[in-house]
C-alpha positions as CSV (number, residue, x, y, z in Angstrom):
1,M,0.0,0.0,0.0
2,T,1.2,3.5,-0.6
3,T,1.8,6.1,2.1
4,W,-1.4,7.7,0.9
5,L,-3.2,5.0,2.7
6,R,-1.3,5.1,6.0
7,D,-3.1,6.9,8.8
8,D,0.1,7.4,10.8
9,T,1.9,9.3,8.1
10,P,2.5,12.9,9.3
11,H,0.4,15.5,7.5
12,D,-1.1,12.9,5.2
13,I,-4.3,13.5,3.3
14,F,-6.4,11.4,5.7
15,R,-5.3,13.5,8.7
16,F,-6.1,16.6,6.7
17,L,-9.6,15.3,5.9
18,R,-10.2,14.0,9.3
19,E,-9.4,17.4,10.9
20,G,-11.9,19.0,8.5
21,D,-14.6,16.5,9.5
22,E,-14.7,17.8,13.0
23,G,-18.0,19.7,13.6
24,R,-19.0,19.5,10.0
25,H,-21.2,17.1,7.9
26,Q,-21.7,18.0,4.3
27,T,-23.3,15.6,1.8
28,A,-20.9,16.7,-1.1
29,R,-17.7,16.6,1.0
30,V,-15.5,13.5,1.2
31,T,-14.5,12.3,4.6
32,A,-11.3,10.6,5.6
33,D,-13.1,7.2,5.7
34,G,-14.7,8.0,2.3
35,A,-11.2,8.8,0.9
36,A,-9.9,5.4,2.2
37,W,-12.8,3.6,0.4
38,L,-12.0,5.4,-2.9
39,A,-8.3,4.6,-2.5
40,S,-9.1,0.9,-2.0
41,A,-10.4,0.8,-5.6
42,A,-6.8,1.2,-6.9
43,G,-5.4,-1.4,-4.5
44,G,-2.5,0.9,-3.6
45,R,-1.1,0.7,-7.1
46,G,-0.5,3.2,-9.8
47,T,0.5,6.9,-9.9
48,A,-3.1,8.3,-9.6
49,L,-3.1,8.0,-5.9
50,T,0.4,9.5,-5.6
51,R,-0.8,12.5,-7.6
52,W,-4.0,12.7,-5.5
53,E,-1.9,12.7,-2.3
54,A,0.1,15.7,-3.6
55,R,-2.9,17.5,-5.0
56,P,-6.2,16.6,-3.2
57,A,-8.1,19.3,-5.1
58,S,-7.5,17.4,-8.4
59,P,-9.6,14.7,-9.9
60,A,-8.3,11.1,-10.1
61,V,-8.9,8.1,-12.4
62,L,-9.9,4.9,-10.6
63,P,-10.7,1.4,-12.0
64,C,-14.2,-0.1,-11.8
65,G,-15.3,-3.6,-11.2
66,T,-13.7,-4.5,-7.8
67,V,-14.9,-2.0,-5.2
68,F,-17.6,-0.3,-7.3
69,D,-19.3,-0.1,-10.7
70,V,-20.6,3.1,-12.1
71,V,-23.9,3.7,-13.9
72,N,-23.6,6.8,-16.1
73,V,-26.9,8.5,-16.9
74,D,-28.4,11.6,-18.3
75,P,-28.5,14.3,-15.5
76,V,-32.2,15.0,-15.7
77,F,-33.1,11.4,-15.7
78,G,-30.5,10.8,-13.0
79,R,-32.1,13.4,-10.8
80,R,-35.5,11.6,-11.1
81,M,-33.8,8.3,-10.2
82,L,-32.2,9.9,-7.1
83,D,-35.6,11.3,-6.1
84,R,-37.2,7.9,-6.3
85,L,-34.3,6.2,-4.4
86,W,-34.4,8.7,-1.6
87,T,-38.2,9.2,-1.3
88,E,-39.5,5.7,-1.9
89,G,-36.4,3.4,-1.9
90,P,-33.3,2.6,0.1
91,G,-31.3,5.7,-0.8
92,S,-28.2,5.8,-2.9
93,G,-24.5,5.3,-2.7
94,P,-22.0,8.0,-3.7
95,V,-23.1,10.1,-6.7
96,A,-21.0,12.5,-8.9
97,V,-21.5,14.6,-11.9
98,H,-18.9,15.0,-14.7
99,R,-19.1,16.4,-18.2
100,G,-22.8,16.8,-18.2
101,R,-23.5,13.3,-16.9
102,M,-24.5,11.8,-13.6
103,M,-22.5,8.9,-12.2
104,L,-24.2,6.6,-9.7
105,F,-21.7,4.3,-7.9
106,A,-23.2,0.9,-7.7
107,A,-22.3,-2.6,-6.4
108,P,-19.7,-4.5,-8.5
109,G,-21.4,-6.6,-11.1
110,T,-24.1,-4.0,-11.8
111,A,-22.5,-2.9,-15.1
112,Q,-22.8,-6.4,-16.4
113,R,-26.3,-7.3,-15.3
114,L,-28.2,-4.0,-15.6
115,P,-28.4,-3.9,-19.5
116,A,-29.8,-7.4,-19.6
117,L,-32.4,-6.5,-16.9
118,L,-33.4,-3.4,-18.9
119,D,-33.9,-5.6,-22.0
120,W,-36.3,-7.9,-20.1
121,E,-38.2,-5.1,-18.3
122,E,-41.5,-4.0,-19.8
123,W,-40.6,-0.3,-19.3
124,G,-37.0,-0.9,-20.4
125,E,-37.4,0.7,-23.8
126,A,-38.5,3.9,-22.3
127,V,-35.4,4.2,-20.1
128,P,-32.6,6.4,-21.5
129,R,-29.9,3.8,-22.0
130,P,-27.2,4.2,-19.4
131,L,-23.5,3.8,-19.9
132,C,-22.3,1.1,-17.5
133,H,-18.7,1.0,-16.3
134,G,-17.5,-2.3,-14.8
135,V,-14.5,-4.6,-15.0
136,G,-11.9,-3.3,-17.4
137,D,-13.2,0.3,-17.2
138,A,-12.0,3.4,-15.3
139,V,-13.8,6.6,-14.4
140,T,-12.7,10.1,-13.4
141,V,-13.8,10.8,-9.8
142,P,-14.1,14.2,-8.3
143,P,-11.3,15.6,-6.0
144,L,-11.2,14.9,-2.3
145,V,-11.3,18.6,-1.6
146,P,-13.7,20.8,-3.5
147,S,-11.8,22.9,-6.0
148,G,-14.5,25.3,-7.0
149,T,-13.9,24.7,-10.7
150,S,-16.2,23.4,-13.4
151,G,-14.7,19.9,-13.2
152,P,-16.3,16.8,-11.7
153,R,-18.0,17.2,-8.3
154,W,-19.8,15.1,-5.7
155,L,-23.5,15.3,-5.2
156,V,-23.4,12.5,-2.6
157,A,-19.8,12.1,-1.5
158,P,-18.4,8.9,0.1
159,D,-18.3,9.2,3.9
160,T,-17.6,5.7,5.2
161,R,-15.1,2.9,4.5
162,H,-18.0,0.6,3.6
163,P,-20.7,2.6,1.8
164,W,-23.9,0.9,0.8
165,L,-24.1,0.5,-3.0
166,P,-27.3,-0.3,-4.9
167,G,-27.2,-3.5,-7.0
168,P,-28.6,-4.0,-10.5
169,E,-32.1,-4.8,-9.2
170,V,-32.3,-1.6,-7.2
171,V,-30.9,0.5,-10.1
172,L,-33.5,-1.1,-12.4
173,W,-36.3,-0.3,-9.9
174,A,-35.1,3.4,-9.8
175,C,-35.1,3.6,-13.6
176,V,-38.6,2.2,-13.9
177,R,-40.0,4.4,-11.2
178,A,-38.4,7.5,-12.8
179,V,-39.9,6.6,-16.2
180,R,-43.3,6.0,-14.7
181,A,-43.2,9.3,-12.8
182,A,-42.3,11.2,-15.9
183,S,-45.1,9.4,-17.9
184,A,-47.7,10.2,-15.2
185,A,-46.7,13.9,-15.2
186,D,-47.3,14.0,-19.0
187,V,-50.9,12.7,-18.7
188,R,-53.5,15.4,-19.1
189,V,-57.1,14.6,-18.0
190,S,-60.0,16.3,-19.8
191,I,-63.8,16.2,-19.2
192,F,-64.3,16.8,-22.9
193,P,-64.0,14.1,-25.6
194,P,-61.2,14.4,-28.2
195,A,-62.1,16.7,-31.1
196,D,-63.2,15.2,-34.4
197,P,-60.5,16.2,-37.0
198,G,-63.2,16.3,-39.7
199,A,-65.7,18.4,-37.9
200,N,-66.6,21.9,-39.0
201,V,-65.4,24.6,-36.7
202,Y,-67.2,28.0,-36.5
203,D,-66.0,31.2,-35.0
204,V,-68.7,32.2,-32.6
205,S,-66.8,35.1,-31.1
206,R,-68.5,37.6,-33.5
207,R,-72.1,36.3,-32.9
208,R,-74.5,38.8,-31.3
């Protein structure tokens, strides 16, 4: 493991984050435990973690498939999914936004199973097809410390060493609920029957 993962290293990033945790709890702010969880995705290998240790306000690239998968969706649809997850479901894991897309961190294996579940689901065709990142893929994750730039940022930042992550069935449920909610909002109820396209229409506004 790199020194980035050692809690006893003087002035290490974990100590910095832990000191910032005192007396504050912000949904979009990574905690020391959350940073440890993100670091475990790289297994202590590669230069990404070394750069992150030196510049915690910079994004990093981490591999998917072992610690987490990522479901990459349209931001508007993603907001609807989050609304369903938090109001009617079990909540969500970490969530980030990057380059106009929303990234939902999910349980390993979700990227492989979710497309097949959508193909079988009755409402699957109505779901904007997500991009699923799993084994063999890597994603850019927001910095540990907010940088105030237009780059990637956390909506729901990791705050524990073992965050709960939705599996493919939960993500499918959120997709279907989001589609149904959008469909229900588009329904307009009228007490009048539909107009006959062949009927004669008279302007009665000038009648006396």
